[in-house]
A tleap script that builds the chain and sets N, CA, C and O, in Angstrom:
source leaprc.protein.ff14SB
mol = sequence {
  NMET SER ASN ASP ALA PRO LEU ASP ARG SER
  ALA VAL LEU GLU ILE VAL LYS ALA SER LEU
  ALA ASP ILE LEU GLU VAL GLU ALA SER THR
  ILE SER GLU GLY GLN SER PHE VAL ASP ASP
  LEU GLU ALA ASP SER LEU ALA LEU ILE GLU
  LEU VAL GLU ALA LEU GLU GLU GLU PHE ALA
  GLU ARG SER ILE ASP PHE ARG ILE GLU ASP
  GLU ASP LEU GLU ASP LEU LYS SER VAL ARG
  ASP ALA VAL ASP TYR VAL TYR ALA ARG VAL
  LYS ASP CALA
}
set mol.1.N position { 7.159 -1.924 30.782 }
set mol.1.CA position { 6.325 -0.797 30.377 }
set mol.1.C position { 4.930 -1.301 30.032 }
set mol.1.O position { 4.759 -2.269 29.292 }
set mol.2.N position { 3.968 -0.632 30.577 }
set mol.2.CA position { 2.582 -0.998 30.294 }
set mol.2.C position { 2.191 -0.526 28.906 }
set mol.2.O position { 2.595 0.552 28.469 }
set mol.3.N position { 1.411 -1.332 28.222 }
set mol.3.CA position { 0.940 -0.935 26.900 }
set mol.3.C position { -0.044 0.227 26.987 }
set mol.3.O position { -0.354 0.856 25.975 }
set mol.4.N position { -0.535 0.514 28.189 }
set mol.4.CA position { -1.472 1.618 28.360 }
set mol.4.C position { -0.743 2.939 28.585 }
set mol.4.O position { -1.333 4.011 28.447 }
set mol.5.N position { 0.524 2.858 28.927 }
set mol.5.CA position { 1.275 4.072 29.198 }
set mol.5.C position { 1.517 4.838 27.907 }
set mol.5.O position { 1.830 4.243 26.875 }
set mol.6.N position { 1.373 6.157 27.964 }
set mol.6.CA position { 1.659 6.930 26.751 }
set mol.6.C position { 3.149 6.848 26.432 }
set mol.6.O position { 3.993 6.887 27.328 }
set mol.7.N position { 3.449 6.738 25.179 }
set mol.7.CA position { 4.838 6.671 24.765 }
set mol.7.C position { 5.388 8.072 24.605 }
set mol.7.O position { 4.738 8.938 24.019 }
set mol.8.N position { 6.584 8.297 25.124 }
set mol.8.CA position { 7.200 9.585 24.840 }
set mol.8.C position { 8.052 9.432 23.587 }
set mol.8.O position { 8.259 8.329 23.082 }
set mol.9.N position { 8.531 10.549 23.110 }
set mol.9.CA position { 9.245 10.542 21.835 }
set mol.9.C position { 10.512 9.690 21.896 }
set mol.9.O position { 10.861 9.025 20.921 }
set mol.10.N position { 11.204 9.708 23.041 }
set mol.10.CA position { 12.432 8.925 23.141 }
set mol.10.C position { 12.143 7.427 23.094 }
set mol.10.O position { 12.955 6.652 22.589 }
set mol.11.N position { 10.992 7.021 23.618 }
set mol.11.CA position { 10.611 5.605 23.541 }
set mol.11.C position { 10.333 5.216 22.087 }
set mol.11.O position { 10.706 4.127 21.649 }
set mol.12.N position { 9.681 6.105 21.348 }
set mol.12.CA position { 9.421 5.846 19.927 }
set mol.12.C position { 10.750 5.739 19.180 }
set mol.12.O position { 10.922 4.851 18.345 }
set mol.13.N position { 11.689 6.642 19.478 }
set mol.13.CA position { 13.006 6.600 18.835 }
set mol.13.C position { 13.683 5.266 19.092 }
set mol.13.O position { 14.242 4.668 18.173 }
set mol.14.N position { 13.640 4.794 20.326 }
set mol.14.CA position { 14.298 3.528 20.648 }
set mol.14.C position { 13.664 2.364 19.890 }
set mol.14.O position { 14.370 1.461 19.440 }
set mol.15.N position { 12.344 2.376 19.748 }
set mol.15.CA position { 11.656 1.313 19.014 }
set mol.15.C position { 12.031 1.358 17.539 }
set mol.15.O position { 12.282 0.318 16.929 }
set mol.16.N position { 12.070 2.569 16.959 }
set mol.16.CA position { 12.461 2.711 15.548 }
set mol.16.C position { 13.896 2.230 15.360 }
set mol.16.O position { 14.185 1.495 14.416 }
set mol.17.N position { 14.793 2.642 16.252 }
set mol.17.CA position { 16.203 2.234 16.140 }
set mol.17.C position { 16.355 0.720 16.274 }
set mol.17.O position { 17.106 0.100 15.521 }
set mol.18.N position { 15.644 0.129 17.228 }
set mol.18.CA position { 15.739 -1.315 17.433 }
set mol.18.C position { 15.214 -2.072 16.214 }
set mol.18.O position { 15.807 -3.065 15.793 }
set mol.19.N position { 14.105 -1.604 15.652 }
set mol.19.CA position { 13.544 -2.252 14.464 }
set mol.19.C position { 14.497 -2.138 13.285 }
set mol.19.O position { 14.735 -3.112 12.571 }
set mol.20.N position { 15.039 -0.941 13.086 }
set mol.20.CA position { 15.986 -0.722 11.990 }
set mol.20.C position { 17.237 -1.568 12.157 }
set mol.20.O position { 17.727 -2.163 11.197 }
set mol.21.N position { 17.752 -1.617 13.382 }
set mol.21.CA position { 18.958 -2.387 13.647 }
set mol.21.C position { 18.748 -3.860 13.313 }
set mol.21.O position { 19.627 -4.515 12.753 }
set mol.22.N position { 17.576 -4.365 13.665 }
set mol.22.CA position { 17.245 -5.757 13.392 }
set mol.22.C position { 17.181 -6.011 11.880 }
set mol.22.O position { 17.715 -7.005 11.387 }
set mol.23.N position { 16.538 -5.121 11.169 }
set mol.23.CA position { 16.357 -5.279 9.726 }
set mol.23.C position { 17.681 -5.120 8.980 }
set mol.23.O position { 17.980 -5.889 8.066 }
set mol.24.N position { 18.470 -4.122 9.375 }
set mol.24.CA position { 19.716 -3.818 8.664 }
set mol.24.C position { 20.916 -4.584 9.213 }
set mol.24.O position { 22.020 -4.505 8.674 }
set mol.25.N position { 20.679 -5.330 10.300 }
set mol.25.CA position { 21.731 -6.123 10.933 }
set mol.25.C position { 22.916 -5.260 11.343 }
set mol.25.O position { 24.070 -5.559 11.035 }
set mol.26.N position { 22.592 -4.174 12.051 }
set mol.26.CA position { 23.604 -3.294 12.622 }
set mol.26.C position { 23.263 -3.077 14.088 }
set mol.26.O position { 22.177 -3.436 14.543 }
set mol.27.N position { 24.199 -2.486 14.823 }
set mol.27.CA position { 23.942 -2.172 16.223 }
set mol.27.C position { 23.015 -0.949 16.302 }
set mol.27.O position { 23.213 0.035 15.588 }
set mol.28.N position { 22.025 -1.022 17.158 }
set mol.28.CA position { 21.106 0.112 17.327 }
set mol.28.C position { 21.867 1.368 17.735 }
set mol.28.O position { 21.468 2.479 17.386 }
set mol.29.N position { 22.962 1.197 18.473 }
set mol.29.CA position { 23.727 2.353 18.946 }
set mol.29.C position { 24.404 3.112 17.811 }
set mol.29.O position { 24.834 4.250 18.000 }
set mol.30.N position { 24.502 2.494 16.634 }
set mol.30.CA position { 25.131 3.167 15.493 }
set mol.30.C position { 24.121 3.992 14.693 }
set mol.30.O position { 24.492 4.687 13.747 }
set mol.31.N position { 22.862 3.913 15.072 }
set mol.31.CA position { 21.803 4.629 14.344 }
set mol.31.C position { 21.467 5.907 15.101 }
set mol.31.O position { 21.233 5.886 16.309 }
set mol.32.N position { 21.446 7.026 14.367 }
set mol.32.CA position { 21.082 8.296 15.002 }
set mol.32.C position { 19.914 8.926 14.258 }
set mol.32.O position { 19.624 8.588 13.111 }
set mol.33.N position { 19.253 9.853 14.944 }
set mol.33.CA position { 18.049 10.470 14.391 }
set mol.33.C position { 18.290 11.185 13.073 }
set mol.33.O position { 17.424 11.180 12.198 }
set mol.34.N position { 19.439 11.790 12.925 }
set mol.34.CA position { 19.698 12.600 11.747 }
set mol.34.C position { 20.035 11.809 10.497 }
set mol.34.O position { 20.196 12.384 9.421 }
set mol.35.N position { 20.142 10.496 10.629 }
set mol.35.CA position { 20.559 9.690 9.486 }
set mol.35.C position { 19.437 9.479 8.471 }
set mol.35.O position { 18.278 9.257 8.821 }
set mol.36.N position { 19.831 9.559 7.210 }
set mol.36.CA position { 18.932 9.249 6.102 }
set mol.36.C position { 18.890 7.737 5.938 }
set mol.36.O position { 19.911 7.059 6.053 }
set mol.37.N position { 17.695 7.217 5.669 }
set mol.37.CA position { 17.580 5.767 5.464 }
set mol.37.C position { 18.448 5.306 4.298 }
set mol.37.O position { 19.173 4.318 4.412 }
set mol.38.N position { 18.374 6.013 3.192 }
set mol.38.CA position { 19.061 5.578 1.972 }
set mol.38.C position { 20.524 5.991 1.982 }
set mol.38.O position { 21.403 5.151 1.787 }
set mol.39.N position { 20.800 7.275 2.206 }
set mol.39.CA position { 22.164 7.780 2.079 }
set mol.39.C position { 23.086 7.321 3.199 }
set mol.39.O position { 24.232 6.953 2.941 }
set mol.40.N position { 22.606 7.338 4.430 }
set mol.40.CA position { 23.468 7.015 5.560 }
set mol.40.C position { 23.394 5.548 5.981 }
set mol.40.O position { 24.408 4.938 6.317 }
set mol.41.N position { 22.197 4.998 5.959 }
set mol.41.CA position { 22.016 3.631 6.443 }
set mol.41.C position { 21.976 2.605 5.318 }
set mol.41.O position { 21.949 1.400 5.568 }
set mol.42.N position { 21.973 3.087 4.082 }
set mol.42.CA position { 21.961 2.217 2.907 }
set mol.42.C position { 20.803 1.223 2.924 }
set mol.42.O position { 20.944 0.064 2.534 }
set mol.43.N position { 19.659 1.713 3.386 }
set mol.43.CA position { 18.457 0.878 3.419 }
set mol.43.C position { 17.798 0.921 2.044 }
set mol.43.O position { 17.586 1.994 1.480 }
set mol.44.N position { 17.481 -0.240 1.517 }
set mol.44.CA position { 16.786 -0.273 0.228 }
set mol.44.C position { 15.273 -0.266 0.472 }
set mol.44.O position { 14.814 -0.271 1.614 }
set mol.45.N position { 14.524 -0.254 -0.610 }
set mol.45.CA position { 13.068 -0.165 -0.462 }
set mol.45.C position { 12.503 -1.357 0.302 }
set mol.45.O position { 11.537 -1.204 1.049 }
set mol.46.N position { 13.081 -2.531 0.130 }
set mol.46.CA position { 12.609 -3.707 0.869 }
set mol.46.C position { 12.824 -3.517 2.369 }
set mol.46.O position { 11.955 -3.859 3.171 }
set mol.47.N position { 13.970 -2.976 2.744 }
set mol.47.CA position { 14.246 -2.729 4.166 }
set mol.47.C position { 13.249 -1.731 4.735 }
set mol.47.O position { 12.808 -1.871 5.876 }
set mol.48.N position { 12.895 -0.732 3.948 }
set mol.48.CA position { 11.940 0.262 4.434 }
set mol.48.C position { 10.546 -0.330 4.573 }
set mol.48.O position { 9.810 0.026 5.493 }
set mol.49.N position { 10.182 -1.222 3.677 }
set mol.49.CA position { 8.889 -1.908 3.797 }
set mol.49.C position { 8.883 -2.770 5.056 }
set mol.49.O position { 7.891 -2.816 5.783 }
set mol.50.N position { 10.007 -3.456 5.305 }
set mol.50.CA position { 10.112 -4.268 6.526 }
set mol.50.C position { 10.004 -3.390 7.765 }
set mol.50.O position { 9.385 -3.779 8.755 }
set mol.51.N position { 10.609 -2.202 7.710 }
set mol.51.CA position { 10.529 -1.282 8.845 }
set mol.51.C position { 9.083 -0.860 9.090 }
set mol.51.O position { 8.618 -0.861 10.230 }
set mol.52.N position { 8.380 -0.503 8.028 }
set mol.52.CA position { 6.971 -0.112 8.150 }
set mol.52.C position { 6.171 -1.245 8.786 }
set mol.52.O position { 5.379 -1.011 9.700 }
set mol.53.N position { 6.375 -2.463 8.309 }
set mol.53.CA position { 5.628 -3.604 8.860 }
set mol.53.C position { 5.961 -3.817 10.334 }
set mol.53.O position { 5.077 -4.087 11.147 }
set mol.54.N position { 7.243 -3.693 10.669 }
set mol.54.CA position { 7.653 -3.891 12.064 }
set mol.54.C position { 7.042 -2.817 12.963 }
set mol.54.O position { 6.583 -3.114 14.065 }
set mol.55.N position { 7.038 -1.575 12.491 }
set mol.55.CA position { 6.481 -0.489 13.298 }
set mol.55.C position { 4.975 -0.614 13.424 }
set mol.55.O position { 4.416 -0.375 14.494 }
set mol.56.N position { 4.313 -0.988 12.331 }
set mol.56.CA position { 2.861 -1.170 12.400 }
set mol.56.C position { 2.505 -2.264 13.398 }
set mol.56.O position { 1.552 -2.132 14.166 }
set mol.57.N position { 3.274 -3.340 13.378 }
set mol.57.CA position { 3.012 -4.440 14.312 }
set mol.57.C position { 3.253 -3.993 15.751 }
set mol.57.O position { 2.434 -4.252 16.632 }
set mol.58.N position { 4.375 -3.326 15.983 }
set mol.58.CA position { 4.743 -2.871 17.318 }
set mol.58.C position { 3.712 -1.894 17.885 }
set mol.58.O position { 3.288 -2.031 19.032 }
set mol.59.N position { 3.311 -0.909 17.078 }
set mol.59.CA position { 2.437 0.138 17.593 }
set mol.59.C position { 0.966 -0.226 17.519 }
set mol.59.O position { 0.147 0.412 18.181 }
set mol.60.N position { 0.609 -1.221 16.742 }
set mol.60.CA position { -0.788 -1.662 16.692 }
set mol.60.C position { -1.221 -2.189 18.055 }
set mol.60.O position { -2.397 -2.122 18.412 }
set mol.61.N position { -0.255 -2.715 18.817 }
set mol.61.CA position { -0.580 -3.211 20.152 }
set mol.61.C position { -0.919 -2.063 21.097 }
set mol.61.O position { -1.630 -2.254 22.084 }
set mol.62.N position { -0.415 -0.889 20.796 }
set mol.62.CA position { -0.607 0.264 21.679 }
set mol.62.C position { -1.688 1.205 21.184 }
set mol.62.O position { -2.337 1.890 21.975 }
set mol.63.N position { -1.878 1.238 19.883 }
set mol.63.CA position { -2.788 2.208 19.283 }
set mol.63.C position { -3.656 1.469 18.278 }
set mol.63.O position { -3.144 0.870 17.333 }
set mol.64.N position { -4.931 1.509 18.471 }
set mol.64.CA position { -5.845 0.791 17.585 }
set mol.64.C position { -5.644 1.249 16.142 }
set mol.64.O position { -5.608 2.445 15.852 }
set mol.65.N position { -5.515 0.287 15.261 }
set mol.65.CA position { -5.412 0.568 13.822 }
set mol.65.C position { -4.265 1.495 13.446 }
set mol.65.O position { -4.414 2.332 12.556 }
set mol.66.N position { -3.123 1.355 14.113 }
set mol.66.CA position { -1.968 2.156 13.708 }
set mol.66.C position { -1.491 1.678 12.349 }
set mol.66.O position { -1.230 0.492 12.144 }
set mol.67.N position { -1.381 2.633 11.415 }
set mol.67.CA position { -0.876 2.315 10.077 }
set mol.67.C position { -0.015 3.453 9.579 }
set mol.67.O position { -0.240 4.619 9.903 }
set mol.68.N position { 0.972 3.091 8.786 }
set mol.68.CA position { 1.745 4.090 8.065 }
set mol.68.C position { 1.196 4.071 6.652 }
set mol.68.O position { 1.331 3.080 5.935 }
set mol.69.N position { 0.582 5.162 6.261 }
set mol.69.CA position { -0.076 5.210 4.950 }
set mol.69.C position { 0.947 5.181 3.829 }
set mol.69.O position { 2.008 5.797 3.921 }
set mol.70.N position { 0.611 4.452 2.764 }
set mol.70.CA position { 1.526 4.309 1.633 }
set mol.70.C position { 1.957 5.661 1.069 }
set mol.70.O position { 3.121 5.859 0.721 }
set mol.71.N position { 1.003 6.587 0.984 }
set mol.71.CA position { 1.349 7.884 0.393 }
set mol.71.C position { 2.267 8.704 1.299 }
set mol.71.O position { 2.889 9.664 0.843 }
set mol.72.N position { 2.355 8.333 2.573 }
set mol.72.CA position { 3.245 9.041 3.494 }
set mol.72.C position { 4.673 8.506 3.446 }
set mol.72.O position { 5.607 9.171 3.892 }
set mol.73.N position { 4.834 7.317 2.911 }
set mol.73.CA position { 6.153 6.690 2.894 }
set mol.73.C position { 7.211 7.536 2.212 }
set mol.73.O position { 8.347 7.600 2.681 }
set mol.74.N position { 6.860 8.184 1.118 }
set mol.74.CA position { 7.861 8.956 0.391 }
set mol.74.C position { 8.369 10.147 1.196 }
set mol.74.O position { 9.428 10.692 0.890 }
set mol.75.N position { 7.626 10.555 2.221 }
set mol.75.CA position { 8.065 11.656 3.071 }
set mol.75.C position { 8.978 11.193 4.202 }
set mol.75.O position { 9.603 12.017 4.869 }
set mol.76.N position { 9.060 9.908 4.417 }
set mol.76.CA position { 9.881 9.375 5.510 }
set mol.76.C position { 11.271 9.051 4.958 }
set mol.76.O position { 11.519 7.954 4.457 }
set mol.77.N position { 12.162 10.026 5.062 }
set mol.77.CA position { 13.487 9.881 4.465 }
set mol.77.C position { 14.587 9.671 5.499 }
set mol.77.O position { 15.691 9.242 5.164 }
set mol.78.N position { 14.280 9.973 6.751 }
set mol.78.CA position { 15.308 9.843 7.791 }
set mol.78.C position { 14.705 9.186 9.028 }
set mol.78.O position { 13.490 9.031 9.154 }
set mol.79.N position { 15.597 8.809 9.930 }
set mol.79.CA position { 15.150 8.229 11.195 }
set mol.79.C position { 14.245 9.234 11.911 }
set mol.79.O position { 13.215 8.853 12.468 }
set mol.80.N position { 14.623 10.507 11.898 }
set mol.80.CA position { 13.813 11.546 12.558 }
set mol.80.C position { 12.419 11.627 11.946 }
set mol.80.O position { 11.431 11.751 12.670 }
set mol.81.N position { 12.331 11.558 10.616 }
set mol.81.CA position { 11.021 11.599 9.953 }
set mol.81.C position { 10.125 10.476 10.468 }
set mol.81.O position { 8.951 10.692 10.765 }
set mol.82.N position { 10.691 9.282 10.568 }
set mol.82.CA position { 9.902 8.128 11.014 }
set mol.82.C position { 9.461 8.300 12.459 }
set mol.82.O position { 8.313 8.018 12.801 }
set mol.83.N position { 10.373 8.764 13.309 }
set mol.83.CA position { 10.039 8.961 14.725 }
set mol.83.C position { 8.946 10.013 14.864 }
set mol.83.O position { 7.978 9.811 15.598 }
set mol.84.N position { 9.096 11.136 14.162 }
set mol.84.CA position { 8.090 12.196 14.241 }
set mol.84.C position { 6.732 11.704 13.748 }
set mol.84.O position { 5.700 11.999 14.351 }
set mol.85.N position { 6.740 10.962 12.663 }
set mol.85.CA position { 5.496 10.442 12.076 }
set mol.85.C position { 4.785 9.515 13.068 }
set mol.85.O position { 3.594 9.666 13.336 }
set mol.86.N position { 5.535 8.565 13.599 }
set mol.86.CA position { 4.941 7.600 14.536 }
set mol.86.C position { 4.477 8.309 15.806 }
set mol.86.O position { 3.362 8.090 16.279 }
set mol.87.N position { 5.337 9.152 16.346 }
set mol.87.CA position { 5.008 9.820 17.605 }
set mol.87.C position { 3.744 10.673 17.480 }
set mol.87.O position { 2.913 10.693 18.388 }
set mol.88.N position { 3.601 11.367 16.371 }
set mol.88.CA position { 2.422 12.205 16.164 }
set mol.88.C position { 1.146 11.370 16.194 }
set mol.88.O position { 0.089 11.868 16.580 }
set mol.89.N position { 1.235 10.110 15.791 }
set mol.89.CA position { 0.050 9.263 15.726 }
set mol.89.C position { -0.220 8.481 17.004 }
set mol.89.O position { -1.367 8.129 17.280 }
set mol.90.N position { 0.813 8.206 17.784 }
set mol.90.CA position { 0.577 7.403 18.995 }
set mol.90.C position { 0.413 8.244 20.245 }
set mol.90.O position { -0.157 7.767 21.227 }
set mol.91.N position { 0.893 9.479 20.242 }
set mol.91.CA position { 0.861 10.270 21.485 }
set mol.91.C position { -0.560 10.581 21.939 }
set mol.91.O position { -0.813 10.750 23.132 }
set mol.92.N position { -1.486 10.657 20.986 }
set mol.92.CA position { -2.868 10.963 21.356 }
set mol.92.C position { -3.755 9.732 21.398 }
set mol.92.O position { -4.957 9.828 21.646 }
set mol.93.N position { -3.164 8.591 21.155 }
set mol.93.CA position { -3.962 7.358 21.080 }
set mol.93.C position { -4.416 6.914 22.462 }
set mol.93.O position { -5.097 5.896 22.590 }
savepdb mol mol.pdb
quit
């Protein structure tokens, strides 16, 4: 995949799932969009910080200055929230 190609939402989902799987040491196939980071995936705050860093690194290559703002973190409670947040910022980049 070219870094110039626009990412569709399913590509963003796969990147989020792969990053989460790596951090939480689970299979990406066990992660679904509807899962809560804390309640379903048992991710602690450190895991979520690692996820933010991994996503910022991954998407910074595709979108100049991609960042997940600290004040937005509290709104990211599920895999779907993270995918929607990232996708909204990279689709127009």
